[in-house]
N, C-alpha and C positions, 0 to 999 in steps of 0.2 A: 481224308488223310492230309495232313499238312506236309510241307516240304521237309520239315525236320523228322517226320515219322516215316518217310519213304525208305525202303531198304537199300543198302548199298550193293553194288555189283562186285566190289573188290574187297571190302572189309577195311580199306585204308581210310585214314582221315578221322576227323572228329565227328561232327554231325553226320549221320549215316546218309550220305547223299549219293544218288546215282552218278557214277563217273562218266558223264556224257556231256557233249555240247548240245544245248537245246535252246532254240529260239522260238518263243511263243508270241513275241511282239517285236516291233522294231527296237533298235537301240538308240536312244533310251525309250523305254515303254511309258505308258501313261502314268503309272504310279511314281516312277522315277522322275518324270517331268514335274509332277506335283511337288515332290521333295526338292527338286532343283529350284523351283520358284520360291519355296520357303527358305531354302539355303541362301538365295540371293538377297532375301529380305533380312536375314538374321546373321549371316556370316560375313566377315570381312572379304571384300572383293580381292584382297591381296593373297588370300588362300586359294590356290588353284586346285584343279582335279584333272586326272588323266583320262578316266573312263566315266562317261556321264550316266552312271547307274548308282542306285543305292542298294547296299548289300543286306540280305536277310540271313544268309548262312554261307559257310564255306568249309571245305574239307577235302582231303586228298589232293586232286588237281583241279578242282572247280570252285567257282564263286557263283552263288545263286542270288539274283537280285529280287527286289520286291514285286516284280512283275512275273516271276517264275522263270526267267531266262537263266540258263546255266552256261556260264562262260568258262572256257579253259583258261587257267591261271598260269601265265608265263612271267609273272612279276613277283609273286610271293611277298607282296607288301614291301617291295624293294629289298628283297633278300632276307626278310625277317622270319617268315614261317617255313624255314627249311625242313622242319619236322612235320610240316603239314598244319593247316589251320585247325585250331581246337584239337590238337593232338591228344589222344586218350590219356597218356601219362601226365601231360601238362594239366589237363582239365582236372583229373583226379587230385593231383597235388595241390592245385589252387583251391579247389572246393574244400579240401580238408583244412588247409591253412586259414581260409577266410572265416571258418567257424571257431578257430582258436584265438587269433588276433590279426588285425590288419596293419597295425603300425605301432611302433614305439619310438622310432628313430634309433638306429644302431649306435649313434654317438651319445645317446642318453641311457638306454637300457638295451644292451646287445642281445642277440639271439643266435642260435646254432646254425641256421641255414646260411647266413652271411659268411660265417667262417668256412662252412663246407663248400660254398661256391668258390671262395678264394683258394681253398686247398685243391679243388678240381682244376682251376685255372693254372695254378702253380705246377700241377702235374702235366697238364696237356700242352701248354705252350712250349715252343722250342727252347732248348738249353737245359743242361743238367746241373746248373749252378743253383745256389739257394735263392729262392724268390719270395716276393711278397705281392699282394694284390690289394687294390682298393676299388670299391664299387660306386657307381654313379648312375645317372638316369638315361643319358643320351650319348650318342657317338661324339657329338660336338663337345659335350661336357667332359667326356673322357679324354679327348684330344687336348683340350685346354689344360686339364690336370696333368697330362703327360709332359706338356711344355713347362708347367710350373715345377714339376719334379726335376726335370733336366736342369732348369735354371738354378734351383735350390742346391742341387748336387754339384754343379760345375762352377757356380758363382759367375756365370757368363749370361749374356742376354740374347744374342743373335740366334735365329732359327732359320734354317734353309729348307725350302720346299721346292716343288717342281712344277714345270709347265703342265697345265691341264688338271692340276690337282683339285680335289674337293675334300674338305675337312670339316665343314659345318657352317652354321649360320649365326653363331655368337659373334661378338665384335672381334675377338682374337681369331676365331676360326674363319671368319670372312676374310681377314687379312691373309690367312694361310691358303684360302681357296683362290683358284685362278679365274674362274668364269665370272664375268661381270653380271650378265643378265640371265636369270632374274635375281641372283643371289646377293649381289653387292651394290647394284646400281642405286644411287641416292642415299646410301646408308652410312657413308663415311663421316668423319675421318676414322681410319682403322688403326689398330694397334701397331706400334712401331717395331723395329728390329726384326722384320721378316724379309727374307731375301729369296728370290726365285731364280732357279737355273733350269736349263733344258733337261727334259727326260729322254730316255731311250724310247723312240717311237719308230720301230722298224719300217712300217709302211710309208713313213714320210721322210725319215732322215737318212736311210740307207747305211747307217753306221753299225758296226759290230758293237756288242755290249761293252767291250773294253774301250773302244774308241769313244763311245758316248759317255762312259764313266770318266775317262780322261778329260773330255771337254767340260763336264760338270765340275770336276775337282779343280781344274785350272781356274774357272770362274770363281769358285768358292774361295780359293786361296788368294786370288788377286783382288776380288771385289768385296769380300767379307772379312777375311783374315781368321785363321785358325784360333788365334789368341782371343777372339771375340765370340766364338761359336759355341753355343750350348748344345745344339742338337741338329741333326738332319732327320726330317720327318717325311716318310714316303709310304704310299700305298703299293704293296708288292705287285698288284694288278690294279690299275686305276678303275674307279667306279664311274661316277658321273662324268669324269673326263673322257670316257669313251672305251672303257674296257681295254685299255692299252696294256699289252703284255711286253715288258722290256726284253730286249735281246739278251740271250744267254751271256752271263759274265758281268752285266751292268750292276745288278744289285750286290753281288759279292764284291765287286770293285769299290763301290761306295761304302759298303759295310766295313771292309777291311781298312780303307782309308780312315774312316771315322774311329775305329778301334785304335789304330796306330797314333791318332792325334788327340785322344782323350775327348772325343765328341760323342755324345749319346746318340745312338742310332735307334730311332723310333719307327716301328712298323705299324701303320694304320690298317688294321685288319678288320675294320668295321664291316665292310661288305664282303671281304674274301674269307672271313673266318667261319669256323664251325662247319666243316665238311663241304662248303660250297664249291671249292675248286678241285675236289677229289682227294684232298688231304685235310686233316683237321684245320690246319692253317696253311695259307699259300706260301709263307716263308719257307716251309719245309721243302717245297718243290724247287726252290732256287738255291738251296744250300746255305741259307743265312740264318744266323741266330741273333735276333734283335736284342738290344739292351732292355727296351720296353716294348710291349705289345698292347695296342689299343683294340678293344673288342666291344661289340654292341650287336645290333640287328638280330642275327640268328641265335644269340645267346640264350634267350628265354622264351622261345616259342610264341612271341607276340606281345609279351609284357615288357614294359620299359625298363631296361637294365643295360648298363655298360660297365666297363672295367679297364683299369690299367694294371698290367702285370709285368714284373721285371725283376732285375737284379736287386737283391735285398738291400745292398748298400745305397742304391739309388732311391728305392722306394722308402727307405727309412731316413732320407736326408732332410726332409722338411721338418719343421718344428711340430710338436704334438698339437693337434687341432688344426693344422694347416690344410689337411685334406678332409673332405666330408661333405655333408649337406643333409637337409631335413629328410629327403626321400631316397637318397642314395642307398641302394641295396635294400629296398623295401621287401618285407618278408614274403609277400605274394610273388614278387618277381624272382626272389631267390629260390623258392621252392619250384617255381616254373623252370628256372635255369637248371636246377639239379635234375628235374624230370626230362628236360630237353637233352641235356648231356647224356643221360642214360639212354635215351632214344637214339642219339647219334651213334653211340658206341654199340649198344646191344643190337640195333637193326642194321649196323654196318652201312650207314648212310654215306660215308665217304666213298666206299666202293660203288654205291648206287649213283653218286654224282659222276663218277668216272664213266659208268655205263651210259647215263643220260648224255654226257658230253660227247661220247663217241657217236651216238645217234644224231645229235645236232650237227656235229662237224661233218659227218658224212653227207647229210642233205645240203648243208650250206656250201660246202666246197664244190659239190656238183652244180649248184646254182651259180656260183662264181665262175665256173668254167664255161657256162653258157651265156652269162649276162655280164657285159663289161661295166655295167653300172655298180656291180658289187665289187668294190675295190679291194676289200680285205675281209677275211673271216678269221676271227681270233677269239681266244679265251682258254680257260682251263675248267675241266669238270662241267658242272651245271651253271657256269658263268660264261656265256658265249655271246658273240655279237657279230653283226655285219656292218661295215662302213660303206655307205652309198655315196658315189661320186659321179662327176661328169665322165662319160666313157673315155678311156685313154689318158686320164689325168688323175691327179690326187685332189682335184678341186671338189670341195664338199657340195653335196646336193641335199640341202635341208628341206627343200620343198617336196622332193620325192619321198624323203624319209617321213615327213608329216602325212603325206597321202597314204603311204603304206600303213602307218600306225593307225590312222583313222579308219581305214577300210578293214583292218584286222579287228578293231573294236566293234564295228558294225556287224561283222560276221561272228562275233561271240568269242574272240580270243583277246585276252589282256596281254599286250606287249608294252614295253617302255622304250623311250628314246633317251639318248644321252650324247655326250661329246661336246667339246667346246664350240663346235660349229653346228651342233644339233643335227648331225647327219648319221647317227649310229642307232641301229635297232638292237636293243639288248634283251637277252633271254635269261630269265632267272626262275625256272620252274621250281615248285616245291620238290624236294627230294623224294616225296611220296607219290608223285604223279604216276599214274599207270602208263606204261610205255605206249599202249595203243592210243591213248589220249594225246600224248606228246607227238606221236607220229601224225595224227590228224591235224594238229596245230601246225606242224612243220609243212605238211602238204598245203595248207591254206596260205602259209607265209610264202612259199615258193610261187604258188599261183598268183598271189597278190602282187609280189614284186614284179613278176613277168608282165602282169596286166596293167601295172601302174603307169 
């Protein structure tokens, strides 16, 4: 019996895999080490990896490697497989579509699934005004197109972003991204007319949301000038920047100011979107209605797809042919997105994310109460993190964070790190993960932090 033939204990996920942590070799095992050697000889050294294993199958809450080790997945491919890896509806939709046709290019010969995805996004994103959408391939590509749309609509050039932000790896989105290493170092010069202001970071700045918004707005008005500003671009909850949740009132303060001054407010919901934070979009939790919403990652159950959705008058501002691309809205990705959206809604995965978040918060807050190296616990829904610091301070402890992450990987649990100072452990489990599997992973995390 192969790994793909084994029965599942939960019925969740794509390939019917036992939902268990199972280590049959060390991490990495001998077959993964063979592939790591081949990788080193064939793949650019500039392409990194987090966990040194090669994957054979994944589903539910586990990833199974080529040595037969079953690892608990608290990364979801960086928040991509919220519906679970190889989710049944997604698999069925893609299999049916691939037999019909794989590509025509929507801007050459269009097809229905692209339109249906746009209709779904127009319905699901915040705001009851008339909307339009356009589809692309990656989060960075969608962010870049959102900036293009804002500039075309306002006839202005400046864009404001925030400290610790991450928006992608293209030239423009590297300029929008804050963290130098590894994303920007040595790759300049970057696109101009990008300005950075402080974010609300409650653990570090001690400001109320209103105070932090006032600070940011003052800098925008004095150092950029409203008359030059096309857009404000922000992640409602930062991703790579450290899962920073702004203080209440910060996002509404910025959004209201933007609306009053004719500035396009863009929400980058690439990591927070599609039920990840306990609502379909994180913007809903903060009471904001963005002019444009950027989505990707969880949108299509693992296939490459992204989108910009927003006010019709903004989305229609660019000249015909100004938006598009050869692969944007590929038919395989579009049917996968429709199946993923059906799964999010029919299986009530936003509610599931809230439940998982409650479990994670309970355990991590108890850990923080006992261990002063855990400076902060934060997040919404199934997007949670701990920030590790020198006890009694806010000084980042990146070395401790690295040790914890590596030890978790050796024990068969995939976790990711993040933060400008690389001192945050982030948890992004698939929304299909069995609760007992998540509880086991949290037990190991608590033990590992205490022992590190």
